C-alpha positions as CSV (number, residue, x, y, z in Angstrom):
1,M,118.8,39.4,206.2
2,T,116.9,42.6,205.8
3,H,116.2,44.4,202.5
4,D,119.4,45.8,201.0
5,A,120.2,49.0,199.1
6,A,118.3,49.6,195.8
7,R,119.2,47.7,192.7
8,S,121.9,49.1,190.5
9,I,121.9,47.8,186.9
10,I,125.1,48.5,185.0
11,P,125.7,46.7,181.6
12,E,128.0,43.7,182.1
13,L,131.1,43.2,180.0
14,L,130.2,39.7,178.8
15,D,127.0,41.0,177.3
16,E,128.9,43.6,175.2
17,L,131.7,41.4,173.9
18,P,131.3,39.4,170.6
19,P,130.7,35.8,171.5
20,G,133.9,34.7,169.7
21,D,136.1,37.1,171.7
22,P,138.7,35.1,173.6
23,R,137.8,37.0,176.8
24,A,134.1,36.1,176.3
25,R,134.9,32.4,175.7
26,R,137.1,32.4,178.9
27,S,134.4,34.1,180.9
28,R,131.8,31.6,179.8
29,R,134.1,28.8,181.1
30,D,134.5,30.8,184.3
31,L,130.7,30.9,184.7
32,Q,130.7,27.1,184.8
33,R,133.1,27.2,187.8
34,V,131.0,30.0,189.3
35,H,127.9,27.8,189.1
36,R,129.7,25.0,190.9
37,A,130.9,27.4,193.6
38,M,127.3,28.7,194.0
39,G,125.8,25.2,194.1
40,S,123.5,26.2,191.2
41,V,122.4,22.8,190.1
42,L,121.4,21.7,193.6
43,I,119.6,25.0,194.2
44,L,117.8,24.7,190.9
45,R,116.8,21.1,191.7
46,R,115.4,22.2,195.1
47,A,113.6,25.1,193.6
48,I,111.9,22.9,191.0
49,A,111.0,20.4,193.8
50,R,109.2,23.3,195.6
51,L,106.9,23.7,192.6
52,R,105.3,20.3,193.4
53,L,104.7,19.6,189.7
54,A,102.0,16.9,189.1
55,K,104.2,15.3,186.4
56,P,107.7,15.8,185.0
57,P,107.9,18.6,182.4
58,R,108.2,17.6,178.8
59,R,108.6,21.0,177.2
60,I,111.2,23.3,178.9
61,L,112.4,26.8,178.0
62,E,115.5,28.4,179.4
63,L,115.8,32.2,179.0
64,G,119.3,33.6,178.6
65,A,120.6,30.1,178.3
66,G,124.2,30.8,177.2
67,D,125.9,27.6,176.2
68,G,123.2,25.3,177.7
69,T,125.6,23.5,180.0
70,L,123.9,24.4,183.3
71,L,120.6,22.6,182.4
72,L,122.7,19.7,181.0
73,R,124.2,19.3,184.5
74,L,120.7,19.5,185.9
75,A,119.5,16.9,183.5
76,H,122.3,14.5,184.7
77,A,121.4,15.2,188.3
78,L,117.7,14.6,188.2
79,E,116.4,11.6,190.2
80,P,114.3,10.0,188.8
81,P,115.5,11.3,185.4
82,W,113.2,13.2,183.0
83,R,112.8,11.5,179.6
84,G,111.5,12.7,176.3
85,V,112.2,16.4,177.1
86,E,112.1,19.1,174.4
87,L,114.4,21.9,175.6
88,A,114.4,25.3,174.0
89,L,117.6,27.3,174.8
90,L,116.8,31.0,174.1
91,D,119.8,33.4,173.8
92,R,120.9,36.2,171.5
93,H,123.7,34.0,170.3
94,D,123.7,30.3,169.4
95,L,126.3,28.9,171.8
96,L,125.0,25.3,171.8
97,T,127.9,23.1,170.7
98,P,127.4,19.8,168.9
99,A,129.0,18.0,171.9
100,T,126.5,19.6,174.3
101,R,123.6,18.8,171.9
102,D,124.8,15.2,171.8
103,A,125.1,15.0,175.5
104,Y,121.4,16.0,175.8
105,R,120.5,13.4,173.2
106,H,122.0,10.7,175.3
107,L,119.7,11.7,178.2
108,D,116.7,11.6,175.8
109,W,116.5,15.4,175.7
110,T,116.2,17.3,172.4
111,A,118.0,20.6,172.8
112,T,117.2,23.4,170.3
113,A,118.9,26.8,170.2
114,V,116.4,29.7,169.8
115,C,118.6,32.6,168.7
116,T,116.6,35.8,169.3
117,D,116.5,38.8,171.5
118,V,114.3,38.0,174.6
119,F,112.2,41.1,174.1
120,E,111.5,40.2,170.4
121,W,110.4,36.8,171.8
122,A,108.2,38.6,174.4
123,A,106.5,40.8,171.8
124,A,105.7,37.9,169.5
125,P,102.4,35.9,169.8
126,A,102.5,33.4,172.6
127,C,102.3,30.4,170.2
128,D,104.7,28.0,172.0
129,Q,103.7,26.7,175.4
130,Y,106.0,25.2,178.0
131,D,105.6,23.1,181.1
132,L,108.5,24.8,182.7
133,C,110.5,28.0,182.1
134,V,113.9,28.6,183.7
135,A,116.0,31.7,184.1
136,N,119.4,31.5,185.8
137,L,121.5,34.6,186.4
138,F,119.5,36.4,183.8
139,L,116.7,38.5,185.2
140,H,119.1,40.7,187.1
141,H,120.2,42.3,183.8
142,F,116.9,44.2,183.5
143,E,115.3,47.3,185.1
144,E,111.9,46.9,186.7
145,S,109.9,48.0,183.7
146,A,111.7,45.6,181.3
147,L,111.5,42.8,183.9
148,A,107.7,43.2,184.1
149,V,107.4,42.8,180.3
150,L,109.6,39.7,180.4
151,L,107.8,38.0,183.3
152,T,104.4,38.8,181.8
153,A,105.5,37.1,178.5
154,A,106.9,34.1,180.5
155,A,103.6,33.8,182.5
156,A,101.7,33.7,179.2
157,R,103.8,30.8,177.9
158,C,104.4,28.5,180.8
159,N,102.8,26.5,183.6
160,A,105.7,26.9,185.9
161,F,108.6,29.3,186.3
162,V,111.9,29.2,188.2
163,A,114.5,31.9,188.5
164,C,117.8,31.7,190.4
165,E,119.5,35.1,190.6
166,P,122.2,36.8,192.5
167,R,121.2,37.7,196.1
168,R,121.7,41.4,196.8
169,D,123.2,41.2,200.3
170,A,126.4,41.6,202.2
171,M,127.4,37.9,201.9
172,A,127.0,37.9,198.1
173,R,128.9,41.1,197.8
174,V,131.9,39.6,199.6
175,G,131.6,36.4,197.5
176,S,131.5,38.5,194.2
177,R,134.9,39.9,195.1
178,L,136.4,36.5,195.6
179,V,135.7,35.2,192.1
180,G,139.3,35.6,191.2
181,L,140.2,32.8,193.6
182,I,138.5,30.3,191.4
183,G,140.3,31.6,188.3
184,G,137.9,34.2,187.0
185,N,139.3,36.5,184.4
186,A,138.9,40.3,184.4
187,V,135.6,40.1,182.7
188,T,134.2,37.6,185.2
189,R,135.5,39.5,188.2
190,E,134.0,42.8,187.1
191,D,130.7,41.3,186.1
192,A,130.3,39.3,189.4
193,V,130.3,42.6,191.4
194,K,127.8,44.2,189.0
195,S,125.6,41.1,189.1
196,V,125.2,41.3,192.9
197,A,124.5,45.1,192.8
198,A,121.7,44.3,190.3
199,G,120.4,41.2,192.2
200,F,117.3,40.7,194.2
201,S,116.2,40.5,197.8
202,A,112.9,40.5,199.8
203,R,109.9,39.9,197.4
204,E,111.0,42.0,194.4
205,L,110.4,39.4,191.8
206,T,107.0,38.6,193.3
207,A,106.2,42.2,192.8
208,A,107.2,42.1,189.2
209,W,105.3,38.9,188.4
210,P,102.0,39.7,186.7
211,S,99.0,39.9,189.0
212,D,95.7,39.7,187.1
213,G,93.3,38.9,189.8
214,G,92.9,35.2,190.6
215,S,94.9,33.8,187.7
216,G,95.7,30.7,189.7
217,W,99.4,31.2,190.3
218,V,101.2,30.1,193.5
219,V,104.4,32.1,193.9
220,D,107.3,31.8,196.3
221,E,110.5,33.8,196.8
222,F,113.4,32.8,199.1
223,R,117.1,32.9,199.8
224,A,119.3,29.9,198.9
225,L,122.7,29.9,200.6
226,P,125.3,31.0,200.0
227,F,124.7,33.6,197.3
228,T,121.4,32.9,195.5
229,H,117.9,34.5,195.4
230,C,115.1,32.2,194.1
231,F,111.7,32.9,192.7
232,T,109.1,30.2,191.7
233,A,105.7,30.4,190.2
234,V,103.4,27.6,189.3
235,R,99.8,27.4,188.1
236,T,97.6,25.6,190.6
237,G,96.4,23.2,188.0
238,A,100.0,22.0,187.3
239,R,100.7,21.1,191.0
240,R,100.2,18.1,193.1
241,S,97.7,18.6,195.9
242,G,98.8,20.5,199.0
243,N,99.6,24.0,199.8
244,A,102.9,25.8,199.7
245,G,104.0,29.3,198.6
246,H,101.6,32.3,198.3
247,A,98.7,32.9,196.0
248,H,99.2,35.8,193.6
């Protein structure tokens, strides 16, 4: 599908509600159903596979991680499973429950909540390094200038990056207005429409990824049906041999 209208970023209700607000708790549960309807785990698995990582990641960072349950579902779905993983879940609020933490532990993953604003994290020295950084339904919250700051910080801290975001196209717009059919509350229904308007198409995330002249990144950007837009970036030294994606 061709490039759609320009992005429109409007603050989403869930971001403005206190985490303990009943509407916010309900909306976070709604998001788990939204992820299932979107096929988020399968899309994320396929996007990671496209990175062609030379070895399974041991240190993973998720930006805007929410309650951490999406990567838990990913961890369950991986074949062969990844063991001994240190997972940092970065979010403004610590939403990682003891049950979710224990579920990670059973898979030999250690999940740690990193409670901070993502731009404070971006402005801090790049001390912690990660094999893989993941962002899911997170990057669309930011205007281009802020997005560039965030992606530059991620590139300085990881060997591979995967983002799965709303696709800004007609199909996704229709889907966003049907969220009520899977039980979404008023917050989720309104935010779904805003998310698609702020989503991505074409190679917009590639344009925002830092380009510093032969830094050894291979990037790719693609549509994942039905409603998702994906971006991947991987350092050439972290990949198996073979060519895929585009040098950047």
